[in-house]
C-alpha positions in Angstrom: -10.0 1.0 6.8 -8.1 -1.4 9.1 -10.8 -3.9 9.6 -8.6 -7.0 9.6 -5.5 -8.2 11.4 -3.8 -8.5 8.0 -4.3 -4.9 7.2 -3.0 -3.9 10.6 0.2 -5.7 9.9 0.5 -4.1 6.5 0.1 -0.7 8.2 3.2 -1.5 10.3 5.1 -2.6 7.2 4.4 0.7 5.6 5.4 2.9 8.5 8.5 0.8 9.3 9.6 1.0 5.6 9.4 4.8 5.0 11.7 7.0 7.1 9.6 10.0 6.3 6.6 8.4 7.9 8.4 8.5 11.3 10.0 11.9 11.1 7.7 13.5 13.6 9.2 11.7 16.6 11.2 14.7 17.7 8.2 17.0 17.4 6.2 15.0 19.9 9.2 14.4 22.2 10.0 18.2 22.3 6.3 19.0 23.0 6.1 16.4 25.8 9.3 17.6 27.5 8.2 21.3 27.2 4.7 20.7 28.4 5.7 18.3 31.2 8.3 20.6 32.6 5.8 23.5 32.6 3.0 21.8 34.4 3.7 21.2 38.1 1.8 18.3 39.6 -0.6 18.9 42.6 0.1 15.9 44.8 0.8 12.2 44.2 -2.6 11.5 42.6 -2.2 14.2 39.9 -1.0 13.0 36.5 0.1 14.6 33.3 -2.3 13.4 30.6 -1.0 12.7 27.0 -3.5 11.5 24.5 -2.7 10.1 21.0 -5.8 10.4 18.8 -6.0 7.8 15.9 -3.0 6.1 17.5 -3.1 3.1 15.1 -0.6 0.4 16.3 1.1 2.8 18.8 3.8 4.1 16.6 4.2 7.5 18.4 4.3 6.1 21.9 6.9 3.5 20.8 9.1 6.2 19.3 8.6 8.4 22.3 9.5 5.6 24.7 12.8 5.0 22.9 13.6 8.7 22.8 12.8 9.2 26.5 15.1 6.3 27.4 17.9 7.7 25.2 17.8 11.2 26.7 17.2 10.0 30.2 13.9 11.9 30.5 11.5 10.5 33.2 8.0 9.4 32.2 6.7 8.8 35.7 3.4 10.6 36.8 2.3 10.6 33.1 -0.7 8.7 31.8 -0.4 7.9 28.1 -3.8 7.2 26.4 -3.9 5.9 22.8 -7.3 6.1 21.1 -8.3 4.3 17.9 -11.5 3.1 16.3 -10.0 -0.2 15.0 -9.7 -3.1 17.4 -7.2 -4.8 15.1 -4.9 -1.8 15.3 -5.1 -1.6 19.1 -4.4 -5.3 19.4 -1.1 -4.7 17.5 -0.4 -1.6 19.7 -0.7 -3.7 22.8 1.5 -6.4 21.4 4.1 -3.9 20.5 3.9 -1.8 23.7 7.3 -0.5 24.8 8.4 -2.1 28.0 9.6 1.2 29.5 6.1 2.7 29.3 4.0 -0.5 29.7 2.9 0.7 33.2 1.8 4.1 31.9 0.1 3.4 28.5 -3.6 2.7 28.2 -5.1 1.9 24.8 -8.8 2.6 24.3 -11.2 1.8 21.4 -13.5 4.6 20.5 -14.3 7.6 18.2 -12.5 10.9 18.2 -15.9 12.5 17.6 -17.2 11.2 21.0 -14.5 12.0 23.5 -16.9 13.6 26.0 -18.8 10.3 26.2 -15.8 8.2 27.2 -15.1 7.4 30.8 -11.4 8.4 30.4 -12.5 12.0 29.9 -15.3 12.5 32.4 -15.2 15.3 34.9 -13.2 18.5 34.6 -11.1 18.8 31.5 -7.6 17.5 32.4 -5.8 16.6 29.1 -2.5 18.3 29.0 -1.3 17.3 25.6 -3.2 15.8 22.7 -1.9 14.9 19.3 -3.3 13.7 16.0 -0.3 12.6 14.0 0.4 11.4 10.5 -2.1 13.7 8.9 -5.0 11.8 10.5 -7.0 15.0 10.7 -7.4 14.4 7.0 -9.0 11.0 7.5 -11.5 12.5 10.0 -12.2 15.2 7.4 -13.4 12.6 4.9 -16.9 12.7 6.4 -19.3 15.6 6.7 -18.3 17.7 9.6 -16.1 15.1 11.3 -13.0 17.2 11.7 -15.2 20.0 13.1 -16.8 17.6 15.6 -13.3 16.3 16.7 -12.0 19.8 17.3 -15.0 20.7 19.4 -14.6 17.5 21.4 -10.8 18.2 21.8 -11.6 21.7 23.1 -13.9 20.1 25.7 -11.4 17.8 27.3 -8.2 19.9 27.1 -7.1 21.6 30.3 -8.2 25.2 30.1 -5.5 27.7 29.1 -2.6 25.3 29.3 -3.8 22.2 27.4 -2.2 21.8 24.0 -3.4 20.1 20.8 -0.9 19.2 18.0 -2.4 18.6 14.6 -0.3 17.1 11.7 -1.3 18.3 8.2 0.5 16.4 5.4 1.3 18.5 2.4 -0.3 15.9 0.0 -3.6 17.0 1.6 -2.8 20.8 1.7 -4.1 22.5 -1.4 -1.7 25.5 -0.9 1.5 23.3 -1.0 1.5 21.9 -4.5 5.4 21.8 -4.9 5.9 20.0 -1.6 3.0 17.7 -2.4 4.7 16.7 -5.7 7.9 15.7 -3.8 6.0 13.7 -1.3 3.9 11.9 -3.9 7.1 11.0 -5.8 8.6 9.4 -2.6 5.4 7.5 -2.0 5.5 5.9 -5.4 8.7 4.1 -4.4 6.3 1.5 -2.9 8.1 -1.3 -1.0 5.1 -3.5 -1.6 5.4 -3.7 -5.4 5.9 -7.4 -5.0 4.8 -10.2 -2.6 5.5 -9.5 1.1 5.7 -12.3 3.6 3.8 -11.9 6.8 5.8 -12.0 10.0 2.8 -12.7 12.3 0.9 -15.3 10.2 2.8 -18.4 9.0 2.3 -19.2 5.3 0.7 -15.8 4.6 1.9 -13.3 2.1 0.5 -10.0 0.8 0.2 -9.4 -2.9 -0.5 -5.8 -3.9 -2.3 -4.7 -7.0 -2.0 -1.6 -9.1 -2.1 1.6 -7.0 -4.6 4.2 -7.8 -4.7 7.9 -6.7 -8.2 9.4 -7.1 -9.7 12.7 -6.3 -13.4 13.3 -5.7 -14.0 17.0 -5.2 -12.0 18.1 -2.2 -11.3 14.4 -1.2 -8.1 12.7 -2.2 -7.6 8.9 -1.8 -4.6 6.6 -2.3 -5.9 3.1 -3.0 -3.7 -0.1 -2.9 -5.6 -3.4 -3.7 -4.2 -6.2 -1.6 -4.7 -10.0 -1.8 -4.0 -12.1 1.3 -2.5 -15.3 0.0 -2.2 -18.6 2.0 0.4 -21.1 0.9 0.1 -24.7 1.9 3.0 -27.1 2.5 3.1 -27.9 -1.2 3.3 -24.3 -2.2 -0.3 -24.2 -3.5 -1.8 -20.7 -3.2 -5.3 -19.7 -2.2 -6.7 -16.2 -1.7 -8.2 -15.9 1.7 -9.0 -12.2 1.7 -9.2 -9.4 -0.9 -9.1 -5.9 0.2 -8.2 -2.3 -0.7 -5.9 -0.4 1.6 -7.3 3.1 1.2 -5.6 6.2 2.7 -6.8 9.7 2.4 -9.6 12.2 2.9 -10.1 15.9 2.9 -7.8 18.3 1.0 -7.5 21.4 3.1 -7.6 24.9 1.6 -5.1 27.5 2.7 -5.9 28.5 6.3 -8.9 26.2 6.6 -7.6 24.2 9.6 -6.9 27.2 11.7 -10.3 28.6 10.9 -12.0 25.4 12.0 -9.9 25.3 15.2 -10.7 28.9 16.1 -14.4 28.1 15.6 -14.0 25.3 18.2 -12.5 27.7 20.7 -8.9 26.9 20.1 -6.1 29.4 19.7 -3.2 29.0 17.3 0.1 28.9 19.2 2.8 27.7 16.8 3.4 26.2 13.4 6.3 23.9 12.8 7.5 22.6 9.5 8.6 19.0 9.5 11.4 17.8 7.2 12.8 14.3 6.9 16.1 13.1 5.5 15.6 10.2 3.0 17.6 8.4 0.4 16.9 11.3 -2.0 19.7 13.9 -1.7 17.5 16.8 -0.6 15.2 16.6 2.5 11.6 15.7 1.8 9.2 18.1 3.6 6.2 16.0 4.6 4.0 18.4 6.4 3.5 20.9 9.2 2.5 20.5 12.8 0.1 23.1 14.1 -0.1 23.6 17.8 -3.2 24.9 19.5 -4.2 25.8 23.1 -7.6 26.8 24.5 -8.6 30.5 24.3 -8.0 32.3 27.6 -11.8 32.8 28.0 -12.7 29.2 27.3 -12.7 28.0 30.9 -14.1 31.1 32.5 -17.6 31.3 31.0 
C-alpha cells in the first residue's frame, strides 16, 4: 500500500488527526511495564526484546517513548525492533525516531511471514513481547493463509512460556461487533482530508483526495481513498505528479476466528482487553480489542 514517500506522509497525517487511532498507547505501555518487570535479565548481555510488527512510521514506539519519559520508567536493557515491508514507511520511522529511545530502536525491512529467516531472530527464541497494532492482522489476513503464516512465525520466535503476543482486532473488521463497527465507521467518515492538504515534507506539494469508497468482497473489506499528488510551481500552476489509491483493509474476522488460528499455531489465549477512546463525540468510541497470547506450556519442551 505505502509504496511512495507521499503515501507514507499521508499515513502520518491520518494517524495524527484521529485521536482514536492512537488510543492503544496505554495498552502497550502497560504490557511493556508488566512484562519487563516480570522478566529478570541474566547478565549484562541479556536484553528484553520488544518487536512491533507492521510498525509503519514508528507510531507505537514514539508514543511509548513519551509515556516512559512521563512516568519515569527506564528503557535500558531493552531492544526495540520495528518491522515493516515498506521502505518508505521505515524511512519516516527513522526520521521521527524519539531521542529518548534512539539508542535502543532498530528498524528492519521484511515480511511478517518470514520472521524465522531474518538475522534478528536466529538462534533460540528470545522475543519477550511482540505486538501487531492498529488492526494490522487484518491486512495480513487479506491474502490466502497470510495471518496463519504470521502466527506460526510468531510462535517460533517468542520466548517459550513467557513470551507474549498482543494482537489488535478493530471492530470494523470483526463480523460479530456490528454495532461498534457502525460507530467506528461513522467516526472515520469525518475525514480530515476532504479537501487539499499541504505537504510538510515536500515544498510545493499538496494532496487532493477523491471520493472515498468502502467495498466488500466476500470476507474482505476495503476502504479506498483516491489521492492525487499535486505540484504547484511559483506561478501557482498545478500539475499531477502521482495518482494513487490509499487502500486500507483486509479480512473480516468471524466470531472466535482469531483465537482458533492462534491456538492452531501453538499460542494460548491469556487475556482480552477492550479499547475505548474519548473523541469529540460525547460518548466514547470503542475501536477494538487487544488479544494477548503466550506460548503453550508444552511448546518449548517437545
